[in-house]
N, C-alpha and C positions, 0 to 999 in steps of 0.2 A: 714515709713513714705517715701513719695513721696518724691525723694531732687526734690527742684523748685530753679527754678532761682533769679537773681534779677529783671530783666527784668516781669515775672512770676506776682511774691510777690508786686512790687509796682503797676500793672494792675489791679489786685483784690484788692490792698489796696482803690485806687483811682475812685473804685467803689463803692465803702464804704460812705456813709456820715460822716463829715471831722469828726465829735466829735470819731467815731468807728475805724478809719485807727492806730491811737496810739495804740490801743491794739491788735488790728490783725495783726500788723510788730514785737511786742514783744512775741505773740505768735507762727506766722513762724518763724521768727528767734531768739529762746530763746536761740537756742545751738552753734548758730554761732553771737556774736556779732560786727565782721567787716562785715558781710552780712548787719546787722540792723541798723549798720550804713550808709551804702553806700544807704538800700533802702529809712533811713531816708533821706537823701541829695537828692534822684530826687523826693519823697513827698514834698519837700521844694520848688524845683526848679518848681513843678507842681503848688503851691497853690501861688506862686507870680508870673508865665507865663500865669497861664490856662493850660488846659491839656496838657500834652506832652507826649510822648513815646519818654524814654530816648536810650541809649546803652546800649544791651545786654551784664550781667556777661563776662569779658573777651574779652570783643569786643571793637575793635578800629575805632572811627572816620575814616571816608574816607578823608574827610576835609573840613575844615573851611570856606565855599564859604561866599560872597559878599551875603548884603541885597539885594533883589532886592524890586522894589520900582514902585507906580504909573510914569508916564512917562517913563520908563524905557521899552527897548525894548527887546522879548525874540522868534529868529525867526522872524516869518514874524507876530510876534502879539505886539501890541503895550497894556503894559495895562495902563490902565485907574483910575480902584479905588479897591482899597480892599474891597471883602465883606465879609470877615468872614475868620477864624483860626479856625483848630480842633486839634488833638493832635499831626501830624507831616506837617500838610498841610496847604499852604496858598493858599484861594482862590481872583483873582483878575477876576474884569470885564475887558476883554483884546477888542482891535479890531482887528480883521482879515484883512490887508490890500490887499494878493492875495496868491490865483488867483482868490476868491470873497473876496469881504468887507463885513462883518458882524460884530455884535458883538456876542462873546461867554462867556465864563468862563473857566479861567485858572487856574488849580492846579501843585502849583509846593512844592517840600519838605523845610520845612524851614531850613533856615541858622544854620546850625551846626547840624542838626538833620539825617544829610544823611550815618547814620548808615546803614551796611551791612542789618540786620535785619528790619530797616526801610523803607529800599529801598524796599525788599521783598512784605514788606505789602500795599506799596505803587503800585507798578507794579502790586499786587493782583486785587488791585482794580482798577485799568485801565483795565485789563485785562477783570475782571468781568463787567464790561459794555460794553465793547468792543464785548463782543460774546453775548449783545442782541439787537435787532433789535423792537422794540413796542412803540407805539406810548406814551403810559404811562411812560415810562423809559426815564431819560434823556440818550442822545446819546453822547457818544463821536467822535469826528472830526478829531482828533489827537495827536502825543506825541511826545516827543524826550527831550534833554537835553539842559541845557544852556549853554554858550559859553565857561564856562569852565571844561563840561563833566562831573561833577560830581554831580549836580543836575535835575533829572529827571522830567520833566512833563506833563502831560495831557491836550489836549482842550474838551470841553464838551459842549454840547447845555448850552446855560447861559435862565436857571431857573426865569422869575420873576413873583415870586407865593410868597404866604404867607400859613404856616402849614395850614393842616387840617382841624384842629378843629377853631383854628381863623379866616380860611376863612367862613367855617359855621356859626360862632356865629355869623361874623361881618357882614354876610347875609341873617341873620333871614332864614339859612334852613329847609327846614318842616323837619320830619323826613325822609320819601321816598325819599327826593331830598338829604340827607346826604347817605341812601341805595342808591343811584343808582352812588353816586360818589366812596361808598365804593366797587363795585360791580367792579367797573374799578382798584382800587387799588388791589382787588386779582385776575384781570388778571395778569395784570404786575409783580404782585409774580409770580404766574404761571407761566407765558414767562420765570422767572428765570430760576425756579424750572428745567423748560425742557431744559433749557439748563446746570442744573447743578449747579447752584449756590444758595448756603443759604444767604439771607438777615442776618440775625441774629441781628438787630439790627432796627427793624421797629416800629416806633414812628410818634407823627403826626408833629415835623420838620424834618423826613426824609420823607417824603409824604406832597408834596406841590401841590397847586392847582392854575394856572394861568387861564388867561383869551385867550380865542382863538376868536373871531368872534362875542364877547358877551357870548359864552357857556364858564361852568370852565371846566378846562382839569385837571387830579390828573397827577405829577410825581413823580414817588420815585425815591429818592437821595438816593449819602452819600453810595454808596457799602464800604467804609474803614475799615468793620470790616466780611466784605460778606466770606462765609469760600466754597471752594470748593465742592459739595455735591458728585461727586465722582472720584476726579481727582483734579490736581497739578494745582493752577491759572494760575502758574509761576515754572520757573525752580529755585529759589530763594525762594517760599513761605515757611515762617517759618508758621507749622501746628500747631496752637490751640495745647500748650503746655496741659498732663494733671492735671489736679490742677488749669484748668486756666480760669476765668470768665469772660467772652467777652459780651457786651451786656450795656442798660440801667433796672436795678433792677424791677423798675416800668410793663416795659413790657416785661420781661424774663419770658420764660417756664423754670418749673421744674427742667426737664434736664441741660437745661443750669446755673441753678444758681447749680447742686448739683456736676458736676464737677468731676461726675463720669466716670466709663470705659467706658459708653454708648453714643455711640457718638451722635450730634447731627445733627439730619434729616428735613426735610422740612418743619416735622410736630411740629417744634418747631417756623418756620414763621407762621401756621395757629394759634397758641395758641396765637402770640402778634398782629394776624391781626384781632383777638378776643378781647384783650386785647382794641388795635385801638376803633370799634366797640362799646364796651362798654362806651369807652368814648365821643365815638360821640352822642350814646343817651344817657347817664346819667349826663354828664359835668365830669363825674369824673373819674380815674381807680378802679378795684377790689380791687388791693393793692394800698392806698392810699399815697400820701407822707406821711401825717402825721405818719401814721402806719409807717412807715418807718426807720423816725427817732426816735422812740421810742422803736428800736430794742435795744436789751443791747448788742451786737454783732453782729462780723461775721453770728458767725453759726444760730445766733437768725432771723438774715436777712436770711438765706436760709431757715431758719425751716417753716418762714414765706408763702415765696414763692412755696416752697415746700408742705406748709401742707393744710397753713386757706383759708380755705373754700368762695370763693367769695360769696358776695350778691347777688338774682337777680336781673338782673335788675332794673325791674318795680318795685322792694321792695326798690333799691338804691333811686329812686325816690319820691315815697311815704314817705318817713322819710328822706328826705332833707330839711323839714321846710322852711323856708323862699324861700333858693335856690332854692325852686322849681317853684317859682312863675319866676324868673329872666331866668333859664332855658324854663320855657313852652314861655317866650316873647322871647325868641333867634330863635324858633321853631315855631311858630308863633301857636301856640295852647292855649286851657285854661290851667291853673293848674290843674284843675279835670280830664282832657280827655289826658294828655300826659301818665300818668303810665299806660292808659288801652288800646291807641296805642299798647307799649311794650310788656304788661302782655301776655301769651301764646308764639306767635310764636317766635316774637326773643326774648322771653326767651328763648325758649329751643336752639335758634340758637346760641345765644351767648355761652349758658351755655356750648355746647356741644362743644364748642372751647377753650370753659376754662378749658377743664377734663385734670385733674392734669397726667391720662394715655392716654399717646399721643395715643394709641391704640384704645380710644374711642373715636378720633378727628373727626375731619372731613378727608379725606384721600391725601385731594390736594384743596390747591385753589380755584377750577375751582367749586369742590364741593360745598367748601364753597359760593363761587358768584352764582353758581345756587338756592342751599338755601335759600337766601337772595330775590333771584328773584324770586322764587316759593312765599313769603311772598306777594312781592308786588304786583303779579297779584292774591291774595287772595287763595293760590292752596297749597294742604296738604304738608307740609315741611317736608322733611325726619327727622328731628330732634325732631320731634313731635310724640307722639304716634298716632300710627295708629288705631285709634276705628272708630267704627262707630260713636260714636255720636259726635267725632270730624271730622270723615268727611263729615258727613249730615250737622254741622255746616259749614264748608269752602262754601257747596255745598250755602246756604240758603244765605249766605253774599253776593257769586258772583251774585246771583239771588233775590235779594228782591223783586224787585218791581213784580215780577213774582210768587216769592210764597205767596205775599199779597193777587192779586187777585186769588189765586186759594178757591175752594170752600170747605167748612167742609165735602164734600161728597169725595172729592178726596185726602183729608188727613188721612182721614180715610181708604181709597184704599191704599194710601202712607206705611201707615203703616203695613196693610195686607201684602203689595208685600215687604216688609222691612224685616218682621217675614220670610217668603217663602226664600227670598235668604240671608237671614243670613249668613248659614249653608254653603252655594255656595262662599258668599265674604269672611268668613274664609281663604280656600283652596284657593283662587284668591290671598289674601293677602300675604300668606308664598308666593306663587308662583311667588309674584310681588316683594316680597321681597328680595328674592331667584336670580331675574331678576338681581335687583340692586344692591347686593352684586356682583354678575357676570359681570356685567358690570361696574361697579367702579374698580372691580381688574384688567379686560381688559384696561380700562383708564388708572389706574395707572402704569400699566403694557407697557403701549404701552409708556408712557413719560418714564418711564427707559429705555425702548431700545432707543428712541431716544436721549437721553442722552447720551449711549454707545455705537452710531455705530463707533464714531469718537474715541475710546480707544483701546488699545490695550487688549488682552483675559485676562490678569493675573489682569487690572484696578478693580477696587472695582465698578464703575457701572456697570463692568458685571458681578458681586456678586450681586448686587441689580435688577438688572437685572433679575437674575435667580432667588431669592428670589419671585420675584412680579409675573414670571411666574408659581413658584410652586403651589402661592395661586388659580391661575387662574384654573389648573390642578386639584388640590383640591376641588374648589365650582363644578367644571361640574361633579364629581364623586359624585353620592347619592343627586344631587340637583332635585328640579323641576321647576327648570328656563325654559320658553318656548322652542318654538325649534330655536325662532331666534335668542337668545339672545347664547344662543347655540351654532350654525354656526358660529356664528362672533368669539366665543371664539376658537371655531376649526379655523377658517380661519387669526385668529391673532398669533396663537402657529406655524403654516404653515411659516407665515411671521417671526415668531420670530426664528424660524430653519432655516430657509433659510439667514437671518441675519447673524447668528452667522458660518456658514457656507463660508460666501461671506466674514465677515470679518476675517475669520481667513487666507483664501487661499491672501487677499488683504496686511495684516500685512507680512505675509510669503515673497511676496514678494520686500515692503518696505525693511524688515531686509535686503534681501540679496543685494538688490541692493546698499544699503548705507555701511553696512559693506564690502562688496567687492568689487564692486566699485568702492572704495574712491580710490581704487590700481589701477592704469591706467597703470598698467602691465600685457604681456601676459596669466600668467597662473591664475590670478584672473577675469581673465576676460572668461576664462575657465570655469574655474566653475562656476559665474554666469549661463554659459548657462547651463552648465549641469543640474542646481539647479532649472534653470527654464522651464527647459523642464519635470523632473522631478514632480514638482510641478503641469503642466498640466495634466501631465502621472496620478496622483493622482485624480484631478476631475475626470478621464475618457476621458482625449482629450489625445490622443498619435502621436504625432507628426512624428514619427519614422513608424508607423504603418496607419492614413489616409492619404490618399491626401487632399491637400489643400482643392479641392472643398468639398468634403465629410467632413472633418474638418469641414467650413465654414458652410453649410448645418445645421449640428447638433447643434452650436454654436446658430445660427439662431433662434431654438427654447428652447433654454435655458434662462430661469428667468433670469440669472446671465449673461448675453450677452456681456455687454460694460465691465464686469471686465474681463472675458472670453476674449474679443477681444485687451483688456489693452495690456495682460500678451502675447497674440499674439505677439503683436505690440514689447513689452519690449526683446521678447525673440529674433524677429528675427531681435531687432537693437544691439545684443547683439552677434549675429552671425558675423555678420557686424563691430563692433568691434573687437572681434577674429581675423578675415582676416585682418583688417586693421595693425594688431600687428605684421604680418605675418603670422597664424595662416591659418588654414584651409579654402581657399575661398568660396565665396557663389557663383554661376553663375546667372548672371543677370536673365536668364530666370526664376530660382528658387524663386530669389526673387519676381517677376512682378508674378506669379504664387499661392509666402504666400501672396501679398498684393492682389489679384485677391479675394481669398478663404476667405480674413478678409475681403472684401468688401460685398462678399456674405452674411458674419454674421450680417454685422453692412452696410446698402448701404445707410447709409442719405449720401445727396451729399456732404454736409460742411465736416462731416469724412473722406468721400472716399477720395476727394481733399487735403487733408491733408498727408495720408498717402500715397498719389501718391506721393507727393513733398519730403516728408520726408523722403522716399525709393527711390526718383529718377528714377521712372518707367517713370514720365514724363519731360520737361524741366522746370528748375527753373523759372518760368515768373510770375512776379508781376503781371500780369493784371488776370492770371489765379486765385491766391488769393485772388485778389481783389473780382473779381466776386464771388466767394464761400463763403467771410463771407458776402458782402452784401447783401447775400440771406439766412442769419441765425442770430439770435439774440444772440451776444455772452453773455450775461448776464445768458442765460438762460444752457451754454454750460458748461460742467463737468471740472474739474481740470487739470485732462492729455491730455483733449485735447487743451486747453488753451497754458496747455506745450511744445504739439507737434507745434501748431498754431507761437509759441515764436522762435520755432526751426526751420520753415517754414521761418520767415521772417528771419532768419539770413540767411539761405540758396540762398536766394532771393536778400543778400547784403544790407538788409535795418533793419542794426542792433539799429536804434532809435525806429524803429516799435517794433523790438522785445521786446525791454529794456521793453516800454509800456504797450505790453498785459501783457509779466511778473508780471505786477506793477499792471495791472486790474485781474490780476488771482488773487495773492496774495488777493487782496481787497475784493473779491468773496468770494476765501475760506482760511481764515487766520488759519487755523485748516490742512490743506492738509499739511503733511510732508515732502514729495519729494518734491512739489515747495518754500516750504523754503527753504528747501537744494538745490536746483537747482539753489536758488536764491541767497542763501549765496554761495556758488561755482562760481558763477560769478558774485559776490563782489570779490571773493578771484584772482581771475585772473585778474578784472580791479587794483588789490590792494588796495583795497578799506576795507584796515583789522578791522576800525569798524564797518564799515555798513556787515560787513562778521560775525564779531565775534553777533554783533545782532542778526544777524539770526538763525546763528547755534545756541544761548541760545534757539531764540524759538523752535528750535526742539528738545531742549533738556526738554523743556517743554512739547513740541506734546507729545512726547516717549521718556523719561528718559532712558532708559534701553538700549539702542541701541548704542554699542561700538563705530560704526563706525563716528557717530558725533561726539562723546566727541572725537576723536582722530581728527578730521577736524578743533572742536573749538581749538584744542590745536595746531595744526599749525598757526592758526588766530592768538591767543595770542602769539605765538612766533614770527612770525613775525611783529605783532606789540610791542614787547621790553615787553612785560608783561610774563616775566619769570615762575613767582610763580605763577599766573592762569593758560598756560600752564602747568606745572609739576602737577596743581589738576587735570587739564581736564582728563591728560595721568593716572592720578592715577585710575580717576574715569573708564578708558575705561578698563584698563589692570584686576578693580577688576570683571566688568562688563562681561569681555571674562574669567576669573576663573573661575564665576561662571557658566556661559554657560557650562565647559568642565564637 
């Protein structure tokens, strides 16, 4: 039997109808009366106060913070009114007073709920939202802690809307209008998936609709139970434990309900989207609340979700009795016509999304949206059977006026031609099917690659990418897909291999610089210089054999030119560090030669100017730097060059501007390890221990397996008189170093 924690059992219990909780707790805690007593206390508190995520087994509360309420200030935000509260957070409407004045939503942990596990989940939600930039997802603007420093908060876009189903019914949206809104929801969810985040609780109350210039706009909110697809959302995230149900049962996929060893992936959200579409169409969910309340126990609830087949939407409408009249009125259509609108395409689309076997659902939310769009455009949908009669029916619907005008002779001729081309169409249909499968596989693999590019090679996101790439390779063998589809797949595979190579190259440099470069002694910097030299040699660029000019010309033609130029810059900087600490000197003419070689490889004026300033081959004149910046778009500048830009401003004596550039770089590249590490180190130099800790923690979230980050974090904790936390960070560093031996 799996050993479950107090928190796990509690969360599973409150996901059940109230009348089933006692039986479930008795079953789960049958061999542990003390555990049962604690869980029952949590449930009693939950039923008194609403949804509450309390303290996990053996965990102590960090602090009993004072209550915050309307009229109070948190940082630059004045709390105006409480909008609502969930399991562990309270949401306020607030007014931001500077640097801009605007209404925002501010979410802060409830008083007394600031346990380590709650803070981890809270920060996971903030980071999940911060990773995304999509018009249909509520944006995060800011984050911080309350004055006592114990309760984190984050500030997000204020969504003044109503749940999508309520909006559609209140405004009597037609079926087509509902489908267009649903497509926006799919696009938002697909964006989250591309960022490596699964929502896990898609339901009407988490999909709000607001009006912008009189047009309805969808906003997906509440990533409070979001799960990282293949990454840690935060260094303190408590991963969903084995045997822990998370989500809302009516909208929950079978794999979420099973709580088995099978990990939940993006297709779980596809299922929940299909439930949402079902409700938009029929006014109810496939598994109705009345049925859930009749479940005889926890296991019966699981069985219903995993085994009960849903009624086809059009059939659900046809058998809804008097309710059909109300549903039809809300959709501005007659009761007789509403089921006919749904029958066929929309039935097929919804039922494909509701497949119990996730392998039979849509591969992505974008595929789901595309099929709904095909239904709106009266085109054949992928979810429907590709029979000749079906395709002919679609043609007639799209061209009704023309078909009615044709003569009987044309009909006869069409029948003859239809018979002649039927065999050929079968072959084309198979080719088209293979093309669609290959195209979808390439799209899925591309999304997986996008999610993986910021991860280390041992991260599960690379495992996911490798799996999807293997599907592409498999489909390319023996398939009848057209040349264009196959060529596109080959181009993708080439891109994938290049990304793998570049990622391994970049990660090797990052780990080296942090693990070795944190020690500012001569021996460490000699090691850094030698290992950077080896990294370049392994990529075919031996700085001992090639002249700067020859190497620059070769790097210029390499698809990975920017990464290679970064490596050369870091290597030359390491040589300067060695010389500054008393090691082998680097003649100024040699530095000039290597800078010229790098400028051959990467001749962009802005980056060339930065190199000349950083390596001091030109006088540090502010005018020279200002001119270079004026001619370039900083927002489009890569993270490394923004870091060099901050260093260049330091060299010309403008520390304030250097700090601004560094902060701007972090806002543009929040997941860049070296940027966060450099910023944290800068805060250490400024003796701002809290800020240093914050950014070192971000580094551990980005790359948790680099011992140098943990050692730096330990130093920051110790300077901040947090001895226990410092000892823990040192212990993590030591374990990582032992594992690497």
